[in-house]
N, C-alpha and C positions, 0 to 999 in steps of 0.2 A: 452556404448562406442561403437564406430563404426570403421570399417576398410574398405578401398576401395581396391578391388582386380580386377586384369586385366587378361582377358583370353589369352590363347595361341593358337597355330596353330590347325586347325580343326574346329574352330568356324566360319570361313569365309563363307559368302553367298553373292551372287550377290544382290546388292541393299542395303547392310548394310550401315547405316549412312546417306543415302540420305535424309530421312525425317528430320533428325537433321539439315543437311546443309540447307534445304529449310526453316526451322523454325527459326534457330538462325544464324545470321551473323558470330558470333564467331566460330561456328562449321564449317561453310562454309570456313572460313579463314584457318582452319587447313588443309583441303583437298587442298586448293590452295597453301599453303606453302609447303606441302609435294610434290605436283606436281612440284613446282619450284625447290625444293631441289634435286629431282631425275632427272629433265630435261625431264620429260615425263608426259603424262596425265593419271596417275594411277587412278585418281578418275573416269574417263570414264570406265576403266576396272572394277572397283569396282561396279559401278552402273548399267552398261549395257553391260558388257563384257561377255566373255566365262568362265564358271565355272572352266573348266580344267586349263585354263590359270591363273585364279585367285589363284587356289590351288597350283600352282608352288611355292616352298618355297621362292624364291627370290621376288615374288609378294605378297604372303600371309602375310609375316612378316610385311612389312611396311604398308600394307593395314589394317591389324587388329589393328596395333598401331594407325594409323590415325583415325580409327573409335572410338577407346577407348578415345583418347585425345579429339576428337570432342564431345563425350558424356560428358566428364569432363568439357569442355568449356561451353557446354549448361547448365550443372548443375550450374556452376559459374554464368552464366547470370541470373539464377533464384534465386541467393542468397545463394547457397551452396558453400562451400570452401574446398580446399584440407585439410586445417587444421581442418575441422570438423572431420577428421579421426585421430585416435590414431596411426594407421599404414597404410602403403600401401604394397601390395605384388602383384606379377604377376607370372603366370605359364609359365615358359620358356621365350619365347619372350615377354610375358606380363610383365616381370620384366623391360624391356625397356620402356614399356608404363607407368608403375608405376613411374619410375624415371623421365620420361619426364613430366608427370602430376604433379609431386612433385617439379618440377623446377630444378632438378639435371643436366639434359642434355637438350640442346635446341631442339626444334622440328625438325629443319632442320638437325642437327647432328644425332638425333635419327633415322630419316628416312634413312639417308645415311648409318649409322651403320647397320641398319637392312637389307638394300639391300646387303651390303657386307657380313653380317652374313648369310643371306639366300643363297646367291650364293656360299659362302665358304662351307657351310654345304652340299649343293647339290653336289659340286665338290669333296668333301673329299673322297667319296667312290663311285666306279663305280656302276651304276644302276644294281641291281640284286645280288650284293655281300652281301649287308646287309639287315637286316629286323628288325621289331619290332613286339611284340605280347603283348596283354593284358591278364593277368592272373587274373581271377575273383574267389574269394572264398578262397584265401590263403593270409596270411599276409606277410610282408616284409621279416621276418626271414626265413620263409619257401621258399619263392621265391629266396632269396639270395642263399640258400643251393642248390636248383635245378639248378640255373644258373651256379654255380661253377661246379657242377657235369656234366652238359651238355656241358660246354665250351671246355673241352679237351685242344687242343693247339690253339683254336680259342677264339674270344672274345664273351662273353655273360654275361650281367650284368643288374641289376635293373636300369632302366632309370628314371622312374617316380613312386614315392610312392604316389599314388593319394588319397587313402582313406583306411580304415581298411581292405577292401576286394578287392582292385584293385591295382595291381602293373604291370607296363609295363616294359618289358625286351627289350634289344637292343643288337645287335652285328652281327656277321656273320650269314648269312641266315640259313645255315645248323645247326649251334649251337642253334639258336633261335627255329628252328623247333624241334630239339631234346628236348629242355627245355619245349616247349609247350606240347609235347607228355608225357614227364615225369610228368609235372604238373597235367595232367589229371589222370595219374596213382596214383598220391599222393592226389587226392581228390578235385582238382580244379573244380568249377562248369562249367567254360568254359575257353578255351585258344584260343584266337582269333588272327590270324595274321592280322596286321593292314595295311591298304592301304596307306603306306607312301613311299616316294621316297628315303629315306636314314635312316640309323640307328642312330638316334639322341641320345645325352646324354650318349655316351659310348666312350671307348678308341679309337675307329675307327675315331672319330671326331677330333683327335689331329691336323691334318693339318688345320682344320678350327679354332681351338683354337689359333694356331700360327698366322694366318691371323688376328684374332680379337685382339690379343695382340698388334699387330702393329697398327691396326686401332684405337683402344681405346687410345693408347699412344698419338695420335695427337688430341684428343678431350678434351675440357674443361669439367670437372665434378665438380659440386658444391654440397654442403651439401643439401640433400633434405629437404623440409619444414616439413616433418614428417618422422620418421624412416621407412626404407625399411626392411621387413623381407625377407632375401636373400634366394634364392632357395637352394644353396649348403650348407648353414650353418643352416638354419631354426632358425635364430636369428636376432635381429634388428641390422642394421648398418646405420651409418650416415657419416662416414669419407670417403671423396672422393677417397683416395688412396685404401682403402679397397674395395669400390664399384668397382673400375676399375679392381682390381685383381679378385674379385668374378665373374664379368661378363666374364672374360677369363676362369676361372675354370668351369663356368656353361656350357660351350660348351661340355665338356667331362664328367662333373659330373652329379649326379642324381638330379632330381627335388624333393626336400623333402617337398612335399605339405602337406601331412598329419601332419607332425611335425610342419610345419609353422602355420597351422590353429590351432593346439593344443596349440601352444605357445600364439597366439593372444587371443584365448578363455581363456587360463589360466591367462592372464593379464587383463581380464575383458571385452574383446570385446564380445558383444552380438548381434551386427548387422553387417552383411557383405554385402556390396553393390558391385555387379559385374558390372563393368563399361565397356561397349562396346557390342560386338556381342555375342549372345548366352547365355545359362544358364548352361553350363557344370560345371563350378566351384561351382555354387549354389548347384547342386546335390551332388557333393563331400563333400562340407561343411556340408550339412545336415547329411551325414553319419559319419562325423568326430566329429561334435559338434551338436548333435541332438536338443539341446535347442536353438540354434542360429536362429535368424531371417535373411533370405536372401532376397535380392531384386536385380533383374536384371534391369540395367539401360541402355537401348540401343535404345529407341524410344521416340518420343515426349510424347506418352501416358504414358510411364513409369515415365517420369519426372513430367508430370501433376498430376499423382497419388500421388506424394510426397507432393504436395501442397493441395491435397484434404482433 
């Protein structure tokens, strides 16, 4: 059994998806449609722009989605289908890529939603007020306890439960720094402050959640072709109303990636195909479900290897 998973922010690189667009007209059409939906030449930024500009949240989110959906369209052109998967899932913004690939949200609407989401998340907290840190070598329960202790009267909470030994925390900068120091005292192998522009997936993102509730209310959402394993519940959902609500909750809620992969593996998934840029999810999946087979599908060579 197979699952298609879609990467989140941090996987972006200049040039991603270009070879797909040059090889498959269906992949090129994705970038063209995203450019049209946003009213700008985002594909030029993705393929030959400035890395710092691409990394801006408002650009990275639709860019990564476009690359993922282009990879899926290339797969479809080679005879693979979204329904070859038992589940789809995505890490944070990757959830939008998964829903678009599975036909739940149109490509144009997904691009516009992610531009709104990226801008709203960036604007929710002034630069320098928030921070995120990766805690390596401790599990979720340990990190939860540390975050609560470090928070004081500020926000500090687990934002991404990525794998059995990697939890990302998010909140006020001083609280996150206190938690990182405390984690080292409690035996963390490393506690790394992350180079992010905002504290994602924590209560400080509430202004962005309010913006997304309004944006999502105006968008048609259909039942996806295969169940989505949702970030905030780590369980499959198909009902459009539930998907709409979970996408709002996702802005301030934790990405329960470890549990999501465990659920899929427990239901018999043995192959995870990472659709789009990078291989970060594949590394996490191998640590969560060591027996699983992972494939990164982001280049023509990756797709040609499937037919080999």
